[in-house]
N, C-alpha and C positions, 0 to 999 in steps of 0.2 A: 504494500500500500504506500503510495507516494503522496505526501502532503505538499500543497503549493507553498512557495517561499513566503508569500504575503499572508495576511490575516485569513483565517479560515473559521467559519462558524459552523458548528455541528448540531444544528437543530435544537436550540435551547428550548423551544416550545414543546419538544418531546420529553424533556426531563420531567420526572415526576417529583412531587414534593418530598419524597423520601430520599432523593439523591442530591448530594452536595455538588454544586457546580464548581468546576476547576478551570482556571486560566493558566496555560502553559506558555512560558517564554524561554526560548533557547535558539541560538543562532545555528546550531547544527541540525540539519534536516533529519538525520538518523535518530538523534536523541528526541526531537519533537515527535517523530512517529512512534518511537518506543514508549515514551511517556503517555502519549494518547492511548495506545493500545493497553498499557498497564492499567491506567485509570478506568478505561471503558470496560475492562474485564471485571472490575470490582462492582458489586451490586449497589454500593452506596455512593458512587461517583459518576458524574457526567461531565465530559469536557465541553465547555461552552465556547472556547476559542484557543487557537494555537497561533502564536506570533513569534517573530524572530529577533526582536530587540526590545529594550526597555521602554522606548517611546511608544511603540505599538501596544505594549502591555498596559501602559497608563491609559491610552485611548480606549482600548477594549474594556478595561476594568471599569472605567467611568461609564461606558455605554451599557455593559452587561451586568455589573454589580455581582461578580462571582462570590461564592462562599469561601474560596481558597485560591491563592495565587502561588504558583511555583515558578521561580526565576532562576535562570543561569546567572552566574556571577560575572563572567566575561562575555559581553556581547557588544557588537558594534552599535553605533549611534548613541545608545545610552546603556551603561552597564547595570547589572542587577542591584547593586547597592544604591546607586543614584535613583533608579526607578523605585526601589523599596522606600526610600526617604519620601518621595512624592506620594506614593501609594499609601504610606502610613498616615500622612496628613489628610488625604482624601477619604480613606477608609480605615479608621483607627481600630475597628473591631475585626477586620478580615485577617485571618492568619496568612502570613507570607513565609514561604519556605524557600531558602536558597539551596539549589541543587547544583553543585559545582564539581568539576574535575580537579580544582586546585583550592580546596578549603584550607587556609593556613591560619596561623595565630592572629595575624593582623585582620584578615577578613572576618574571623570569628568574633573578635572584639568589636569591630565596626558593626557587624550584624546584630550583636546583642545590644549595642547602644541605640540602634535604630528601632529595636523592638521586633526583630525577626523571630518567628516562632520556632525555626529550626534551620540548621546548617548541615546539609547532608552531602557526603562525598558520592560522586558518581561511581566510585569503585565499591561502595557499600552494596549489600544485597538489597534487592527491590523491597523486601519485607521491612527493612529499616525505614525506607522512604514512606511506605504505606502506614506503618505504625506511628511514625512521627506526624504524618498528616492527620491521622485519626485522633491522636493525642491532642494536637493543636485545635482541632474542631471540637473535641470534647471539652477542653478548657474554655473555649469560647462560649459553649452552650451552658456551662456551669455558672 
């Protein structure tokens, strides 16, 4: 399954009230496709948009109001931390997960200061991502 490079909407109207909507932002088409498939396989998630940079993530988040946002750290146009800062101001209650191939001490400290709900390495098992996302959504609901 090949996803277009630009914004893609995946039938938000078909999402049920029981499914949490997810916005994915990553500049790598392979990762975008993999994340889309991972979340869509889960019964409690629906991907509402897939974008390739932070600026598009902000635009789509504003328009779609997702329940959760997953951002890559290093993206062109606007990186994940800069996008997260803007998104945190716009949507203070929406969990934001940074999913990166290079999570390091500096980015972890910056992520925590912004209020990121989780910083996950792309080398971690998929179950770590899903558990972190569910935990962030559970904390939001509590």
